Residue frames relative to the residue before (quaternion, step in Angstrom):
aa qw qx qy qz dx dy dz
M 1.0000 0.0000 0.0000 0.0000 0.00 0.00 0.00
K 0.6504 0.5199 -0.3145 0.4559 3.53 1.00 -0.92
N 0.6403 0.5309 -0.3253 0.4499 3.59 1.00 -0.84
R 0.6498 0.5206 -0.3184 0.4532 3.55 1.01 -0.87
M 0.6438 0.5205 -0.3201 0.4605 3.60 1.01 -0.82
K 0.6335 0.5378 -0.3237 0.4524 3.58 1.02 -0.82
K 0.6480 0.5224 -0.3135 0.4571 3.56 1.00 -0.93
L 0.6575 0.5122 -0.3097 0.4576 3.57 0.95 -0.89
L 0.6459 0.5283 -0.3138 0.4529 3.56 1.02 -0.86
V 0.6436 0.5228 -0.3085 0.4661 3.58 1.02 -0.85
L 0.6656 0.5057 -0.3002 0.4595 3.56 0.92 -0.93
A 0.6561 0.5122 -0.3138 0.4569 3.58 0.96 -0.84
T 0.6445 0.5229 -0.3139 0.4612 3.57 1.00 -0.85
A 0.6541 0.5210 -0.3050 0.4557 3.56 0.96 -0.90
A 0.6467 0.5247 -0.3153 0.4550 3.55 0.98 -0.89
T 0.6455 0.5254 -0.3158 0.4556 3.56 1.00 -0.87
M 0.6638 0.5084 -0.3024 0.4577 3.57 0.97 -0.91
M 0.6508 0.5126 -0.3206 0.4592 3.60 0.98 -0.80
T 0.6337 0.5256 -0.3319 0.4604 3.59 1.00 -0.81
A 0.6530 0.5143 -0.3088 0.4624 3.58 0.97 -0.91
A 0.6476 0.5318 -0.3195 0.4423 3.57 0.99 -0.87
F 0.6756 0.4834 -0.2984 0.4699 3.56 0.91 -0.94
T 0.6310 0.5319 -0.3325 0.4565 3.56 1.02 -0.78
G 0.6426 0.5307 -0.3123 0.4560 3.57 1.02 -0.88
C 0.6516 0.5108 -0.3180 0.4620 3.58 0.94 -0.88
G 0.6508 0.5229 -0.3174 0.4497 3.57 0.92 -0.86
S 0.6566 0.5117 -0.3132 0.4570 3.59 0.94 -0.82
S 0.6454 0.5278 -0.3219 0.4486 3.55 0.98 -0.85
S 0.6590 0.5090 -0.3082 0.4599 3.59 0.94 -0.88
D 0.6630 0.4953 -0.3105 0.4676 3.55 0.91 -0.93
G 0.6329 0.5463 -0.3310 0.4376 3.55 1.03 -0.80
A 0.6425 0.5249 -0.3284 0.4514 3.56 0.97 -0.83
D 0.6576 0.4992 -0.3146 0.4684 3.57 0.96 -0.87
N 0.6649 0.5101 -0.3050 0.4524 3.55 0.94 -0.90
N 0.5973 0.5720 -0.3597 0.4320 3.56 1.09 -0.73
A 0.6674 0.4979 -0.3031 0.4634 3.58 0.90 -0.95
D 0.6666 0.5016 -0.3090 0.4567 3.58 0.95 -0.89
T 0.6502 0.5298 -0.3156 0.4438 3.56 0.97 -0.90
S 0.6635 0.5126 -0.3122 0.4466 3.54 0.94 -0.92
A 0.6929 0.4915 -0.2757 0.4498 3.55 1.10 -0.65
D 0.5436 0.6515 -0.3901 0.3576 3.58 1.23 -0.35
E 0.8241 -0.2440 0.1123 0.4987 3.55 -0.29 1.33
G 0.6995 -0.5043 0.2770 0.4239 3.56 0.96 0.86
A 0.3184 0.7678 -0.5056 0.2312 3.60 1.22 0.35
S 0.4895 -0.6642 0.4743 0.3072 3.57 -1.06 0.75
N 0.0424 -0.7877 0.6145 0.0058 3.55 -1.16 0.61
E 0.2461 -0.8113 0.5168 0.1193 3.53 -0.20 1.30
N 0.6425 0.5437 -0.3249 0.4312 3.60 1.21 -0.37
L 0.5611 0.5829 -0.3996 0.4310 3.60 1.20 -0.34
S 0.0809 0.8167 -0.5645 0.0882 3.58 -0.70 1.01
G 0.4618 0.6488 -0.5173 0.3133 3.53 -1.22 0.59
S 0.4802 -0.6609 0.4923 0.3004 3.56 -1.20 -0.46
L 0.1527 -0.7532 0.6354 0.0746 3.52 -1.30 0.53
S 0.0987 -0.8188 0.5650 0.0243 3.59 -0.78 1.01
L 0.0483 -0.7714 0.6345 0.0011 3.54 -1.04 0.93
A 0.0392 0.7811 -0.6231 0.0093 3.58 -1.20 0.54
G 0.4920 0.6790 -0.4709 0.2741 3.55 -1.17 0.59
S 0.9030 0.0188 -0.0208 0.4288 3.50 -1.19 -0.82
T 0.3844 -0.7025 0.5529 0.2304 3.56 -0.94 0.95
S 0.5953 0.5799 -0.3614 0.4228 3.60 1.14 -0.54
M 0.6893 0.4768 -0.2735 0.4719 3.57 1.20 -0.49
E 0.3523 0.7746 -0.4754 0.2233 3.60 1.26 0.10
K 0.6658 0.5097 -0.3165 0.4435 3.59 0.81 -0.95
L 0.6623 0.4986 -0.2952 0.4750 3.59 0.97 -0.86
C 0.6963 0.4912 -0.2857 0.4384 3.57 0.77 -1.03
E 0.6560 0.5097 -0.3219 0.4541 3.58 0.95 -0.82
A 0.6511 0.5109 -0.3153 0.4643 3.59 1.00 -0.81
L 0.6767 0.4750 -0.2904 0.4818 3.61 0.93 -0.87
K 0.6209 0.5545 -0.3303 0.4449 3.57 1.00 -0.84
E 0.6798 0.5036 -0.2890 0.4479 3.57 0.83 -1.02
S 0.7179 0.4463 -0.2653 0.4638 3.59 0.80 -0.98
F 0.6386 0.5259 -0.3309 0.4540 3.60 1.04 -0.74
M 0.6877 0.4731 -0.2888 0.4688 3.60 0.91 -0.88
E 0.5897 0.5616 -0.3631 0.4527 3.58 1.15 -0.54
K 0.7077 0.4336 -0.2470 0.5001 3.56 1.05 -0.78
N 0.7671 0.2264 -0.1146 0.5892 3.57 1.21 -0.53
P 0.1135 -0.8686 0.4785 0.0611 3.60 0.47 1.19
G 0.6356 0.5357 -0.3364 0.4425 3.58 1.22 -0.29
V 0.6584 0.4940 -0.2972 0.4839 3.58 1.29 -0.11
T 0.1943 -0.7603 0.6110 0.1042 3.56 -0.99 0.92
V 0.1218 -0.7925 0.5963 0.0380 3.58 -0.70 1.12
T 0.0477 -0.7868 0.6151 0.0149 3.59 -0.85 0.99
V 0.0736 -0.7920 0.6059 0.0163 3.56 -1.03 0.86
E 0.1047 -0.7692 0.6282 0.0532 3.58 -0.93 0.95
Y 0.2635 -0.7775 0.5559 0.1307 3.57 -0.91 0.95
T 0.0777 0.8560 -0.4886 0.1498 3.51 0.18 1.41
G 0.6136 -0.5134 0.3589 0.4807 3.60 1.29 -0.12
S 0.6305 -0.5896 0.3573 0.3566 3.57 -1.07 0.76
G 0.6707 0.5102 -0.3100 0.4402 3.57 0.83 -0.98
S 0.6640 0.5015 -0.2948 0.4698 3.55 0.96 -0.88
G 0.6337 0.5413 -0.3289 0.4441 3.58 1.03 -0.76
I 0.6618 0.4883 -0.3027 0.4817 3.56 0.98 -0.84
E 0.6192 0.5302 -0.3421 0.4673 3.59 1.02 -0.73
S 0.6661 0.5206 -0.3026 0.4402 3.58 0.95 -0.88
V 0.6912 0.4501 -0.2985 0.4802 3.59 0.88 -0.85
T 0.6005 0.5560 -0.3536 0.4531 3.59 1.11 -0.64
A 0.7056 0.4524 -0.2461 0.4867 3.57 1.02 -0.86
G 0.4750 -0.6945 0.4244 0.3347 3.57 1.26 -0.28
S 0.4718 0.6899 -0.4380 0.3310 3.59 1.21 0.30
V 0.7524 0.1627 -0.1600 0.6179 3.59 1.31 -0.16
D 0.5727 -0.6016 0.4357 0.3468 3.57 -1.25 0.39
I 0.8080 0.1087 0.0009 0.5790 3.56 1.01 -0.90
G 0.1947 -0.7666 0.6016 0.1114 3.56 -1.00 0.88
D 0.2633 -0.7814 0.5495 0.1345 3.60 -0.65 1.11
S 0.0323 0.8036 -0.5912 0.0596 3.56 -0.82 1.01
S 0.2333 -0.7751 0.5724 0.1309 3.57 -0.83 0.98
R 0.6644 0.3640 -0.3320 0.5621 3.52 1.01 0.95
A 0.6009 -0.5329 0.4334 0.4087 3.55 -1.26 0.25
L 0.5220 -0.6304 0.4686 0.3325 3.58 -1.13 0.59
T 0.4656 -0.6564 0.5146 0.2958 3.55 -1.17 0.58
D 0.6536 -0.5022 0.3841 0.4160 3.56 -1.27 0.32
D 0.6382 0.5327 -0.3296 0.4476 3.59 1.00 -0.77
E 0.6456 0.5135 -0.3208 0.4655 3.59 0.99 -0.81
K 0.6575 0.4967 -0.3049 0.4775 3.56 0.98 -0.83
A 0.6300 0.5451 -0.3298 0.4441 3.58 1.07 -0.74
N 0.6506 0.5028 -0.3067 0.4794 3.59 1.23 -0.44
G 0.6333 -0.5796 0.3170 0.4032 3.57 1.27 0.28
V 0.4942 0.6518 -0.4365 0.3747 3.58 1.26 0.24
E 0.2857 -0.7793 0.5443 0.1223 3.55 -0.85 1.07
E 0.3216 -0.7516 0.5515 0.1656 3.57 -0.89 1.00
N 0.0029 -0.7967 0.6023 -0.0504 3.58 -0.38 1.29
I 0.1760 -0.8052 0.5609 0.0783 3.59 -0.21 1.29
V 0.1281 -0.8227 0.5525 0.0382 3.58 -0.63 1.15
A 0.8032 0.0089 0.0101 0.5955 3.62 1.18 -0.40
I 0.3074 -0.7083 0.5983 0.2144 3.54 -1.35 0.25
D 0.1006 -0.8024 0.5879 0.0195 3.56 -0.91 0.94
G 0.3342 -0.7056 0.5810 0.2298 3.53 -1.19 0.55
I 0.3048 -0.7076 0.5985 0.2195 3.56 -1.21 0.50
A 0.1916 -0.7966 0.5666 0.0880 3.57 -0.56 1.17
V 0.2966 -0.7113 0.6098 0.1850 3.55 -1.05 0.83
I 0.0778 -0.8442 0.5299 -0.0201 3.57 -0.61 1.14
T 0.1101 -0.7529 0.6432 0.0859 3.54 -1.30 0.51
D 0.6200 -0.5075 0.4147 0.4314 3.55 -1.28 0.13
K 0.6636 -0.5711 0.3266 0.3561 3.56 -1.15 0.67
D 0.6785 0.5138 -0.2943 0.4347 3.61 1.11 -0.58
N 0.5090 0.6552 -0.4242 0.3630 3.59 1.24 -0.12
S 0.3685 -0.7559 0.5036 0.1980 3.60 -0.80 1.02
V 0.6062 0.5270 -0.3570 0.4768 3.60 1.25 -0.29
T 0.0651 -0.8416 0.5360 -0.0108 3.57 -0.55 1.17
E 0.7868 0.1565 -0.1453 0.5790 3.58 1.24 0.03
L 0.1454 -0.7792 0.6083 0.0418 3.52 -1.22 0.67
T 0.4209 -0.6132 0.5751 0.3406 3.54 -1.25 0.34
S 0.6091 -0.5472 0.4060 0.4058 3.57 -1.14 0.41
D 0.6127 0.5491 -0.3493 0.4484 3.58 1.11 -0.62
D 0.6510 0.4975 -0.3151 0.4790 3.60 0.98 -0.83
L 0.6286 0.5382 -0.3328 0.4521 3.58 1.02 -0.80
K 0.6190 0.5324 -0.3286 0.4747 3.58 1.03 -0.79
K 0.6963 0.4898 -0.2770 0.4456 3.57 0.85 -1.03
I 0.5987 0.5464 -0.3608 0.4612 3.58 1.11 -0.61
Y 0.7540 0.4155 -0.2276 0.4550 3.57 0.79 -1.01
T 0.6758 0.4317 -0.3148 0.5077 3.60 1.19 -0.25
G 0.5864 -0.6347 0.3418 0.3695 3.58 1.30 0.09
E 0.4688 0.6869 -0.4453 0.3319 3.62 1.24 0.01
I 0.7356 0.2198 -0.1546 0.6218 3.58 1.18 -0.60
S 0.0203 -0.8483 0.5276 -0.0409 3.55 -0.57 1.14
N 0.7391 0.3047 -0.2078 0.5636 3.59 1.30 0.00
W 0.5264 -0.6655 0.4302 0.3082 3.58 -0.92 0.92
K 0.5736 0.6026 -0.3912 0.3935 3.63 1.11 -0.51
D 0.6152 0.5732 -0.3432 0.4186 3.61 1.18 -0.54
I 0.7625 0.2699 -0.1741 0.5616 3.59 1.25 -0.25
G 0.7540 -0.4468 0.2024 0.4369 3.55 1.03 0.89
G 0.6014 0.5697 -0.3633 0.4263 3.60 1.22 0.13
K 0.6840 -0.4545 0.3470 0.4529 3.56 -1.24 -0.27
D 0.6174 -0.5399 0.4188 0.3898 3.54 -1.30 0.30
E 0.3552 0.7112 -0.5056 0.3352 3.54 0.06 1.35
A 0.4889 -0.6730 0.4700 0.2950 3.56 -0.89 0.92
I 0.3909 -0.6947 0.5535 0.2412 3.57 -1.09 0.76
V 0.1556 -0.7678 0.6173 0.0721 3.54 -0.89 1.01
A 0.1597 -0.8287 0.5336 0.0548 3.56 -0.15 1.32
I 0.1113 -0.8028 0.5856 0.0110 3.54 -0.50 1.27
G 0.0240 0.8073 -0.5889 0.0285 3.58 -0.98 0.82
R 0.5698 -0.5763 0.4603 0.3623 3.51 -1.34 -0.13
E 0.6385 -0.5213 0.3990 0.4016 3.55 -1.32 0.27
A 0.7218 -0.5002 0.2794 0.3882 3.56 -1.26 0.52
A 0.7013 0.4809 -0.2779 0.4469 3.62 1.02 -0.71
S 0.4948 0.7017 -0.4075 0.3109 3.58 1.25 -0.20
G 0.4492 -0.6797 0.5168 0.2629 3.54 -1.00 0.88
T 0.6011 0.5552 -0.3560 0.4515 3.57 1.11 -0.65
R 0.6591 0.4930 -0.3036 0.4800 3.56 0.94 -0.89
G 0.6516 0.5268 -0.3207 0.4417 3.58 0.89 -0.90
A 0.6822 0.4780 -0.2840 0.4748 3.57 0.94 -0.91
F 0.6377 0.5396 -0.3226 0.4451 3.58 0.95 -0.90
E 0.7094 0.4580 -0.2670 0.4643 3.59 0.78 -1.02
E 0.6524 0.5106 -0.3210 0.4589 3.58 1.03 -0.74
L 0.6719 0.5044 -0.2980 0.4531 3.58 0.92 -0.91
L 0.7135 0.4139 -0.2435 0.5102 3.58 1.12 -0.68
D 0.3573 -0.7488 0.4727 0.2970 3.57 1.32 -0.23
V 0.5199 0.6041 -0.4362 0.4178 3.56 0.88 1.02
K 0.2028 0.8207 -0.5151 0.1418 3.59 1.15 0.51
D 0.8532 0.0617 -0.1110 0.5060 3.54 -0.91 1.09
Q 0.6057 0.5505 -0.3679 0.4413 3.61 1.19 0.43
C 0.5492 0.6682 -0.3786 0.3293 3.59 1.23 -0.31
K 0.2087 -0.7524 0.6152 0.1091 3.52 -1.17 0.74
Y 0.0940 -0.8410 0.5329 0.0035 3.53 -0.12 1.32
A 0.4346 -0.6497 0.5531 0.2883 3.54 -1.13 0.70
Q 0.7819 -0.0303 0.0352 0.6217 3.55 1.13 -0.77
E 0.1767 -0.7471 0.6320 0.1059 3.54 -1.18 0.72
L 0.1106 -0.8320 0.5436 0.0039 3.57 -0.49 1.24
D 0.4833 -0.7440 0.4090 0.2135 3.54 -1.12 0.73
S 0.7834 0.2134 -0.1814 0.5549 3.61 1.17 0.32
T 0.6395 -0.5234 0.4098 0.3862 3.53 -1.29 0.46
G 0.6610 0.5276 -0.3025 0.4396 3.56 0.93 -0.94
A 0.6408 0.5338 -0.3193 0.4501 3.55 1.04 -0.79
V 0.6408 0.5129 -0.3200 0.4732 3.60 1.02 -0.80
L 0.6389 0.5338 -0.3194 0.4527 3.57 0.93 -0.92
A 0.6932 0.4781 -0.2744 0.4644 3.58 0.85 -0.98
K 0.6726 0.5116 -0.3028 0.4407 3.59 0.91 -0.91
V 0.6701 0.4821 -0.3057 0.4744 3.58 0.89 -0.89
G 0.6608 0.5337 -0.3088 0.4280 3.57 0.93 -0.86
S 0.7674 0.3671 -0.1812 0.4934 3.58 1.11 -0.65
T 0.6820 0.4863 -0.2744 0.4723 3.60 1.29 -0.01
P 0.3822 -0.7232 0.5228 0.2402 3.64 -0.55 1.08
G 0.8199 0.2338 -0.1901 0.4868 3.56 -0.95 0.93
A 0.5124 0.6766 -0.4089 0.3353 3.59 1.25 -0.03
I 0.0606 -0.7391 0.6683 0.0579 3.51 -1.34 0.51
G 0.0763 0.8025 -0.5872 0.0727 3.56 -1.03 0.74
Y 0.3042 -0.7333 0.5671 0.2192 3.57 -1.28 -0.11
V 0.0101 -0.7975 0.6011 -0.0512 3.54 -1.00 0.94
S 0.6381 -0.4934 0.4237 0.4121 3.52 -1.34 0.21
L 0.5790 -0.6330 0.3962 0.3272 3.57 -0.93 0.93
D 0.6833 0.5352 -0.2999 0.3959 3.59 0.94 -0.85
V 0.6790 0.4801 -0.3137 0.4584 3.65 1.18 -0.22
L 0.3847 0.7479 -0.4751 0.2588 3.60 1.23 -0.06
D 0.0608 0.7692 -0.6355 0.0267 3.54 -1.10 0.76
D 0.6904 -0.5249 0.3205 0.3810 3.56 -1.28 0.02
T 0.4756 0.6591 -0.4541 0.3648 3.62 1.20 0.35
V 0.7652 0.2455 -0.1389 0.5786 3.58 1.29 -0.28
T 0.3916 -0.6724 0.5626 0.2792 3.55 -1.35 0.10
A 0.2824 -0.7390 0.5878 0.1693 3.57 -0.89 0.97
M 0.3090 -0.7928 0.5027 0.1527 3.57 -0.65 1.10
K 0.4533 -0.6165 0.5604 0.3168 3.53 -1.25 0.51
I 0.1664 -0.7585 0.6198 0.1131 3.57 -1.12 0.70
D 0.8207 -0.0410 -0.0470 0.5680 3.56 -0.63 1.20
G 0.7118 -0.4836 0.2438 0.4472 3.56 1.04 0.86
V 0.6457 0.5184 -0.3100 0.4671 3.60 1.29 0.05
E 0.3919 -0.7192 0.5283 0.2237 3.58 -0.90 0.97
A 0.4694 -0.6489 0.5224 0.2928 3.53 -1.23 0.58
T 0.2735 0.7476 -0.5535 0.2450 3.58 0.02 1.34
E 0.6512 -0.5118 0.3855 0.4066 3.55 -1.26 0.42
E 0.6505 0.5374 -0.3225 0.4290 3.57 0.91 -0.92
N 0.6910 0.4777 -0.2794 0.4650 3.57 0.94 -0.88
I 0.6298 0.5223 -0.3350 0.4673 3.57 1.11 -0.65
V 0.6500 0.5101 -0.3100 0.4703 3.59 0.93 -0.91
A 0.6963 0.4725 -0.2652 0.4707 3.56 1.02 -0.83
G 0.4704 -0.7009 0.4221 0.3306 3.58 1.30 -0.15
K 0.4676 0.7044 -0.4228 0.3262 3.58 1.25 0.35
Y 0.7175 0.4349 -0.2485 0.4841 3.57 1.10 -0.67
L 0.5060 -0.7196 0.4019 0.2540 3.54 -0.73 1.16
L 0.7999 0.3642 -0.1582 0.4500 3.57 0.75 -1.09
S 0.3495 0.6954 -0.5651 0.2737 3.58 -0.06 1.27
R 0.0459 -0.8102 0.5839 -0.0212 3.57 -1.15 0.66
P 0.5296 -0.6423 0.4439 0.3315 3.61 -1.19 0.39
F 0.2831 -0.6718 0.6452 0.2286 3.53 -1.34 0.41
V 0.1127 -0.8326 0.5421 -0.0118 3.54 -0.51 1.27
M 0.1110 -0.7300 0.6676 0.0953 3.56 -1.12 0.78
A 0.1471 -0.8549 0.4967 0.0270 3.52 0.07 1.40
T 0.1274 -0.7736 0.6172 0.0665 3.55 -1.16 0.71
K 0.4612 -0.6287 0.5336 0.3275 3.56 -1.21 0.45
G 0.7804 0.0851 -0.1187 0.6080 3.54 -0.03 1.33
K 0.6767 -0.5050 0.3532 0.4029 3.56 -1.30 0.25
I 0.6646 -0.5208 0.3576 0.3989 3.56 -1.22 0.50
D 0.6936 0.4882 -0.2995 0.4369 3.61 0.90 -0.85
E 0.6192 0.5123 -0.3507 0.4807 3.59 1.30 0.03
Q 0.5644 0.6286 -0.3696 0.3869 3.60 1.30 -0.14
N 0.6288 -0.5235 0.3991 0.4140 3.57 -1.29 0.13
G 0.7415 -0.4650 0.2701 0.4011 3.55 -1.30 0.33
I 0.6618 0.5086 -0.3195 0.4486 3.58 1.00 -0.76
V 0.6389 0.5069 -0.3304 0.4750 3.60 0.98 -0.78
K 0.6350 0.5157 -0.3276 0.4728 3.59 0.99 -0.82
A 0.6456 0.5237 -0.3162 0.4570 3.58 0.97 -0.90
W 0.6189 0.5500 -0.3371 0.4481 3.60 1.04 -0.79
F 0.7156 0.4443 -0.2658 0.4689 3.58 0.78 -1.00
D 0.6178 0.5214 -0.3567 0.4682 3.58 1.05 -0.61
Y 0.6328 0.5078 -0.3329 0.4806 3.57 1.10 -0.66
V 0.6324 0.5371 -0.3306 0.4498 3.59 0.93 -0.90
N 0.7483 0.4061 -0.2100 0.4806 3.59 0.98 -0.87
S 0.5101 0.6355 -0.4253 0.3938 3.60 1.28 -0.02
D 0.6847 -0.4638 0.3499 0.4400 3.57 -1.26 0.22
E 0.6629 0.5102 -0.3063 0.4544 3.57 0.98 -0.84
G 0.6578 0.5059 -0.3028 0.4687 3.57 0.97 -0.85
Q 0.6485 0.5153 -0.3123 0.4652 3.56 1.00 -0.83
A 0.6178 0.5386 -0.3368 0.4634 3.57 1.11 -0.67
V 0.6183 0.5335 -0.3354 0.4696 3.59 1.08 -0.73
I 0.6431 0.5323 -0.3155 0.4512 3.58 0.94 -0.92
K 0.6875 0.4739 -0.2795 0.4739 3.57 0.91 -0.91
K 0.6301 0.5690 -0.3317 0.4114 3.57 1.03 -0.78
V 0.7090 0.4322 -0.2667 0.4892 3.59 1.09 -0.67
G 0.6441 -0.5955 0.2961 0.3779 3.55 1.26 0.38
L 0.5430 0.6158 -0.4055 0.4019 3.58 1.24 0.30
I 0.4609 -0.6774 0.5170 0.2480 3.52 -1.33 0.34
L 0.4381 -0.6933 0.5050 0.2691 3.58 -0.94 0.86
P 0.5252 -0.6259 0.4628 0.3439 3.60 -0.98 0.76
Q 0.4517 -0.6932 0.4905 0.2736 3.57 -1.00 0.79
């Protein structure tokens, strides 16, 4: 009888321990899910969210990505965010292959990219400013003249009211989203004749600023007083003109994912919820970009 009682006691104890174990596992899982949701709630901080987030792509989006990265990691100290600036095309290839969580693109996605399951998540709108060196007397161009400059039909500033000086057409490398958007918006894709093709927005800004007769194009948010931003068709490159649809050269900033955002892991969801929160939107505006309508 005593042996039978001992066996029953052992079985009851074991059952209790197994129930507690299963209950503990369930709580931990729910907690992890709740952590991701909490962190995403209007950019709220979550010290329990941990892991890594990887982005790669557009060099034009560096200023935006660095600002968002810094503020997001400050609110989520357990998360490490890494960003590589490899060009828009490379970023989309990386997210398509699954080697990064997010592919940054400073142009709209192509139909082929979307057909590969890549989702176009527009987080901001940017203008493309056409710039010249400070000594250039020509301060505005028609879109037709701009086309002719980049296709080589106009090669001297004197032909459009400037001094007798050769035009040095500076552009971006073939994989650049800025170049892709610029050529598409002007309808000169694969027709441009560049004196130099540079691999970053900063490089174009520096080269145009230091080269007599140079012209180039850069993201609106990097403009500074080392260059002159030209009017196109009489319209200045400003946020107000872009929002109003008056300025020709504007494009989306995309943070692409393989599949929809709600199909991503908790950290990726938390990132996008932060980007779309009031605090994230304030960061976007602070770096000089325009919020999507």
